C-alpha positions in Angstrom: 42.8 -26.0 -12.4 39.5 -25.2 -11.3 36.6 -24.7 -14.1 33.5 -24.2 -14.5 30.2 -26.3 -13.9 26.5 -26.5 -15.5 23.3 -25.4 -15.2 21.2 -27.5 -13.5 22.0 -30.8 -11.7 21.9 -32.1 -8.4 24.1 -32.7 -5.2 23.3 -36.0 -4.3 24.7 -39.0 -1.5 27.6 -40.3 -2.5 27.9 -43.8 -0.8 31.2 -44.3 -2.5 33.0 -44.9 1.1 31.9 -48.6 0.7 34.4 -49.4 -2.2 36.3 -46.3 -2.8 39.6 -47.6 -0.9 39.2 -51.2 -2.2 42.3 -52.0 -4.6 40.9 -54.1 -7.7 40.8 -57.4 -7.1 40.4 -60.2 -9.9 37.4 -61.9 -9.3 37.6 -66.0 -9.9 36.8 -67.6 -12.6 32.7 -68.8 -13.4 31.8 -72.2 -14.3 30.1 -70.5 -17.3 30.2 -67.2 -19.6 27.4 -65.8 -21.6 28.8 -63.2 -24.0 26.0 -61.8 -26.0 26.1 -60.9 -29.9 25.0 -57.1 -29.2 27.1 -55.1 -26.2 27.1 -51.7 -28.2 24.8 -49.5 -30.0 24.5 -50.9 -33.5 23.5 -53.9 -35.3 24.5 -57.1 -33.6 27.5 -59.4 -34.8 27.2 -62.8 -36.5 28.7 -65.6 -34.6 32.4 -67.5 -36.2 31.9 -70.3 -33.9 29.4 -73.2 -33.1 28.2 -75.7 -30.5 30.9 -77.8 -29.8 33.8 -75.8 -31.2 36.8 -75.1 -28.5 37.6 -71.5 -28.2 40.9 -69.7 -26.7 40.3 -66.7 -24.5 40.9 -64.0 -26.5 39.3 -64.9 -29.7 37.3 -63.3 -31.9 33.7 -64.9 -31.7 31.5 -62.5 -33.1 32.4 -60.6 -36.4 31.0 -56.7 -37.2 29.7 -56.7 -40.2 28.2 -53.1 -40.2 29.7 -49.8 -39.5 28.2 -49.3 -36.0 29.5 -52.1 -34.6 31.7 -53.8 -32.4 33.3 -57.5 -32.2 33.5 -59.7 -29.2 35.6 -62.4 -27.9 35.9 -65.2 -25.8 37.0 -63.8 -22.1 37.8 -67.6 -20.9 38.7 -70.6 -22.7 36.3 -73.5 -23.4 33.8 -75.3 -25.1 30.7 -73.9 -26.9 27.6 -75.3 -24.9 24.7 -73.0 -27.0 24.5 -70.5 -29.3 20.7 -69.6 -27.7 18.8 -66.4 -26.7 19.7 -65.4 -23.0 18.4 -62.6 -21.2 20.7 -59.3 -20.1 20.6 -56.2 -17.9 18.2 -54.7 -20.0 15.7 -57.2 -19.9 15.5 -57.6 -23.6 16.5 -61.5 -24.8 19.9 -61.2 -27.1 21.5 -63.9 -29.0 24.5 -65.1 -26.7 27.2 -67.6 -27.0 27.6 -69.6 -24.1 31.1 -71.4 -23.6 31.5 -73.9 -20.6 35.0 -73.2 -18.8 38.4 -74.9 -18.9 39.9 -75.7 -15.6 43.0 -74.7 -16.9 43.0 -71.4 -19.6 44.0 -71.0 -22.8 44.7 -67.9 -24.0 45.5 -66.4 -27.5 49.2 -65.0 -28.1 49.8 -61.1 -27.6 52.1 -59.1 -28.7 54.0 -56.4 -27.2 54.2 -53.3 -29.6 56.2 -49.8 -28.9 53.1 -47.4 -28.4 54.9 -44.9 -29.3 55.4 -45.6 -33.2 51.5 -46.3 -33.8 50.1 -44.6 -36.4 46.6 -43.7 -36.6 45.9 -46.2 -38.7 47.3 -48.7 -36.8 45.8 -47.3 -33.8 42.0 -47.4 -35.6 42.6 -51.0 -36.9 43.7 -52.0 -32.9 40.5 -50.3 -31.9 38.3 -52.1 -34.0 39.5 -55.0 -34.1 39.5 -55.3 -29.9 35.7 -54.5 -30.1 36.0 -51.6 -27.6 32.5 -49.6 -26.4 32.3 -46.8 -24.4 33.2 -47.9 -20.6 31.6 -45.5 -18.8 27.9 -47.0 -19.9 26.9 -45.8 -23.6 29.3 -48.8 -25.2 29.2 -46.8 -28.0 31.7 -48.4 -30.6 35.1 -46.4 -30.1 36.0 -47.1 -33.5 32.9 -45.1 -35.0 33.8 -42.3 -32.0 37.3 -41.8 -32.6 36.6 -41.3 -36.6 34.4 -38.1 -36.9 33.5 -36.6 -40.3 35.6 -34.7 -42.3 34.3 -31.6 -42.2 34.2 -31.7 -38.2 37.2 -30.8 -37.3 37.7 -31.6 -33.5 40.6 -29.7 -31.3 39.8 -31.4 -27.8 39.3 -34.3 -26.3 38.3 -34.6 -22.6 38.6 -37.8 -20.9 35.8 -38.7 -18.3 37.3 -39.4 -15.2 33.9 -37.6 -12.8 32.4 -40.7 -12.1 29.2 -38.5 -10.5 26.9 -41.5 -10.3 26.6 -42.6 -6.7 28.5 -45.6 -5.3 30.5 -46.4 -8.0 34.5 -46.7 -7.7 35.8 -48.5 -10.7 37.3 -45.4 -12.7 38.5 -43.9 -9.1 40.0 -47.3 -8.4 41.5 -47.1 -12.2 43.0 -43.6 -12.5 44.8 -44.8 -9.8 46.2 -48.3 -10.1 46.3 -47.8 -14.3 47.2 -44.1 -14.1 50.2 -44.6 -16.9 48.2 -46.5 -19.0 45.7 -44.5 -18.8 48.3 -41.5 -19.7 49.2 -43.5 -22.5 46.4 -44.2 -24.3 45.0 -40.4 -23.5 48.1 -39.7 -25.9 46.9 -42.4 -28.7 43.4 -40.6 -29.1 45.0 -37.3 -29.2 47.2 -38.8 -31.9 44.3 -41.1 -34.3 42.8 -37.4 -33.6 44.7 -35.0 -34.2 44.5 -32.7 -31.3 46.7 -30.8 -29.4 44.8 -30.4 -26.0 43.7 -33.5 -24.0 41.6 -32.6 -20.7 41.4 -35.6 -17.6 37.9 -34.2 -16.0 38.0 -35.5 -12.2 35.1 -34.9 -9.3 37.2 -32.9 -6.5 35.8 -35.7 -4.3 38.7 -37.6 -5.2 41.3 -35.7 -4.7 44.0 -39.1 -4.3 43.1 -39.8 -8.2 43.8 -35.9 -8.9 47.4 -36.3 -7.6 48.3 -39.7 -8.8 47.6 -38.4 -12.6 49.4 -34.7 -11.9 52.4 -36.6 -10.5 52.9 -38.8 -13.3 52.0 -37.0 -16.1 54.8 -35.0 -17.9 52.7 -33.7 -20.9 52.0 -30.0 -20.6 49.0 -30.4 -23.5 47.9 -33.4 -21.2 45.8 -30.9 -18.6 44.1 -32.3 -15.3 40.8 -30.6 -14.4 39.7 -30.6 -11.5 35.3 -30.6 -11.5 33.4 -29.4 -8.9 31.4 -32.7 -7.9 27.6 -32.4 -8.5 25.3 -35.1 -10.7 25.7 -35.8 -13.4 28.8 -33.9 -14.3 30.4 -36.7 -16.1 27.6 -36.4 -18.6 28.9 -35.7 -22.6 27.6 -32.4 -22.7 27.7 -31.0 -19.3 31.4 -32.1 -19.1 31.4 -30.1 -22.2 30.3 -27.2 -21.0 32.2 -27.2 -17.9 36.1 -27.9 -19.5 35.4 -26.1 -22.9 32.6 -23.8 -22.4 31.1 -24.6 -25.2 27.4 -25.9 -25.6 26.5 -29.3 -28.1 23.3 -27.9 -29.8 20.0 -29.7 -29.2 19.9 -32.6 -31.1 23.7 -32.6 -31.5 27.5 -34.7 -31.2 30.3 -33.2 -29.1 31.9 -33.2 -32.8 29.8 -29.9 -33.5 31.5 -27.8 -31.0 35.0 -29.5 -32.0 34.6 -31.8 -28.9 34.8 -35.5 -28.6 34.7 -36.9 -24.7 36.1 -41.2 -23.5 35.7 -42.7 -20.4 39.0 -42.7 -18.5 38.5 -46.7 -18.5 38.3 -47.0 -22.6 41.8 -45.2 -22.9 43.4 -47.5 -20.7 41.1 -50.5 -23.3 42.5 -48.3 -26.3 46.4 -48.5 -24.9 45.9 -52.3 -24.4 44.7 -52.9 -27.5 47.6 -50.7 -29.4 50.3 -52.0 -27.1 49.2 -55.8 -27.0 46.5 -56.2 -29.3 44.3 -57.4 -26.6 40.6 -57.1 -27.6 38.2 -56.1 -24.8 37.7 -59.5 -22.6 37.4 -57.9 -19.1 36.6 -54.9 -17.2 37.1 -53.4 -14.1 33.4 -53.3 -11.9 32.3 -51.9 -8.7 29.9 -54.6 -6.7 29.0 -52.3 -3.6 25.8 -50.6 -1.7 24.7 -51.2 2.0 23.7 -54.8 1.4 26.9 -56.7 0.0 29.0 -58.2 2.5 32.3 -57.2 1.0 32.2 -54.5 -1.4 35.0 -54.4 -3.5 36.4 -53.6 -6.9 37.0 -56.4 -9.5 38.6 -57.2 -12.8 35.9 -59.1 -14.3 36.2 -61.5 -17.6 33.0 -60.4 -19.9 30.2 -62.6 -19.6 30.0 -63.7 -15.8 26.7 -64.2 -15.0 25.8 -61.0 -12.1 25.5 -64.4 -9.4 29.1 -65.8 -9.3 29.9 -62.1 -8.9 27.5 -61.5 -5.5 29.0 -64.4 -4.4 32.3 -63.4 -5.1 31.4 -60.6 -2.2 30.0 -62.9 0.2 26.7 -62.7 -1.0 24.1 -60.4 0.2 23.3 -59.5 3.7 19.4 -59.3 4.0 16.3 -59.8 2.0 14.4 -58.7 0.4 17.1 -57.1 -1.7 17.2 -54.5 -4.2 20.1 -55.9 -7.3 21.0 -52.9 -9.6 23.2 -53.3 -12.7 24.6 -49.7 -12.4 24.4 -47.3 -10.3 20.7 -46.2 -8.4 20.3 -43.0 -11.0 20.6 -44.7 -14.0 21.3 -48.4 -13.6 18.3 -51.0 -14.0 16.9 -53.2 -11.2 17.5 -56.9 -12.0 14.9 -59.6 -11.6 17.2 -62.7 -12.8 20.9 -63.1 -11.5 22.0 -65.3 -14.2 22.4 -62.1 -16.4 25.9 -61.2 -17.5 28.5 -58.4 -17.1 28.9 -56.7 -20.5 31.2 -54.5 -22.0 29.2 -51.4 -20.5 28.3 -52.3 -17.3 30.6 -49.9 -14.7 29.2 -51.7 -11.2 26.6 -53.5 -9.5 24.3 -51.8 -6.2 22.8 -53.9 -3.7 20.5 -52.5 -1.8 19.3 -52.8 1.5 15.4 -53.8 2.2 13.9 -50.4 3.1 15.4 -49.2 -0.7 13.8 -52.4 -2.1 10.7 -51.5 -3.2 9.1 -51.9 -6.4 7.3 -48.6 -8.1 6.1 -46.0 -5.9 2.8 -44.9 -6.0 2.5 -41.4 -8.0 0.5 -38.8 -8.2 -0.5 -36.2 -10.7 2.0 -33.2 -11.2 1.7 -30.3 -8.6 3.7 -27.7 -10.8 6.5 -27.5 -8.1 9.3 -27.0 -10.9 11.4 -28.9 -8.9 12.6 -30.9 -11.8 13.2 -28.3 -14.0 15.2 -26.7 -11.5 17.2 -29.2 -11.3 17.0 -30.4 -15.2 20.6 -30.2 -16.3 19.3 -30.5 -20.2 17.0 -27.1 -19.5 14.2 -28.8 -20.8 10.8 -29.2 -18.7 10.6 -32.9 -17.8 6.9 -32.0 -15.2 5.9 -31.4 -19.2 7.6 -34.2 -20.8 6.1 -36.4 -18.1 2.5 -35.6 -18.3 2.1 -35.6 -22.5 4.3 -39.1 -22.1 2.0 -40.3 -19.7 -1.0 -39.7 -21.8 0.1 -41.0 -25.0 0.4 -37.2 -26.0 4.0 -38.0 -28.3 3.7 -35.4 -30.4 2.8 -32.7 -27.8 5.8 -34.3 -25.9 8.2 -33.9 -29.1 7.8 -30.0 -29.1 9.1 -29.8 -25.3 12.7 -31.5 -26.5 12.2 -34.9 -25.2 14.9 -36.8 -27.1 17.6 -34.6 -25.7 16.7 -35.5 -22.3 19.8 -37.9 -21.3 17.5 -39.8 -18.5 20.2 -38.7 -15.4 17.2 -39.7 -13.2 17.2 -36.5 -11.3 13.7 -35.2 -12.5 12.1 -38.3 -10.4 14.6 -38.2 -7.8 13.2 -34.5 -6.5 9.6 -34.9 -7.7 7.6 -35.3 -4.5 4.6 -36.7 -6.3 7.1 -40.0 -6.7 6.7 -39.6 -10.6 8.2 -42.0 -13.1 9.2 -39.2 -15.3 12.6 -41.4 -17.0 9.7 -44.0 -17.7 7.6 -41.6 -19.1 10.6 -40.6 -21.3 11.9 -43.7 -21.8 8.2 -44.6 -23.5 7.4 -41.4 -25.1 11.2 -41.6 -27.7 10.8 -44.2 -29.5 7.2 -42.9 -30.3 9.0 -39.7 -30.9 11.2 -41.5 -33.1 8.7 -43.2 -35.0 6.8 -39.7 -35.8 10.1 -38.4 -37.3 10.9 -41.4 -39.2 7.6 -41.0 -40.9 8.1 -37.5 -41.8 11.2 -37.9 -43.7 9.6 -41.4 -45.6 
């Protein structure tokens, strides 16, 4: 079944051939794991262990004490060697629990529940205890997302399997190799939300995933939707427009138009949490790019250092290299290879020397409006960047800066090489302060 697309967006090079045919491989165990107490949008966790404690894989080691929060668990057994601030992929210093990994692993006991008998309340509790967050990159606590306000009726669930970011293929492999788990996780999300219809959206550059889902799906209320390949097709608001032809209002959230979007990896994690009471302690990560020796898709324990995974894939072929956590459009370049993989990390992209440049020299906006033509949020990135660069945040606010999804298209098409996303990121917290001051 074909669907409409959305206004704006761009056809960007895919670069998925490096890893799309590589089956998921279990990564080897690192010598230590680093578990940040904040791996999600919201308040950080509070540690439940102290230095010197021994922990088992799957044991809760950080408790969520706020509503918008998600607990964290030890992904491997070992001895707690430190609780201290360590750098993470965003560049921030975050309180982390550092565990020296045992040679012989011990795990907590898991269950084997009948998922079809699980009540909505049991699903919610399982998701909460498992510490599941959005695994497409947003890392919003899933237990919050599946409990929309009582006055907001959700009637459609969308599972995002578009994976529109160049290079990344982890969701593609999940749809191929964990097809049944994905479909069962979808049914659990339908039950907890009380929705009849669910849509699994897959871009048409993944025909094998589309076929696999159609072959194993026997539920007429789960509809496999083939979407055009266009970036950023997988962004929430763009996907809702394409699948349901509903427009989320500026500043609004999907449930305001009766929709909820979850990543396909998140649905699999929900299934594992309800079926086995398994916490989110591992995820599939794509390690790819022209400059990695053996690209692949790895099942990685949360907390594994980035450098360990690069070595697992044969190492960097040529220096200087640019190592990006995530994909090239929305990912973050790394200066420290000791940072850990966290729940929302989808991939590691290793770019060659010719692409390993730092910040480009840029010039003034030439008013070509290429960014305006391509913006999927129908904004004026040129105006936002001008006011953001000048520190005129009240003016930037008038151009709906807060609606920007930071997809990176504007910077990609800009002939003046302006770092438009950087200016947006500088402006957003300042605009938030202005908005908060008006409420006081």
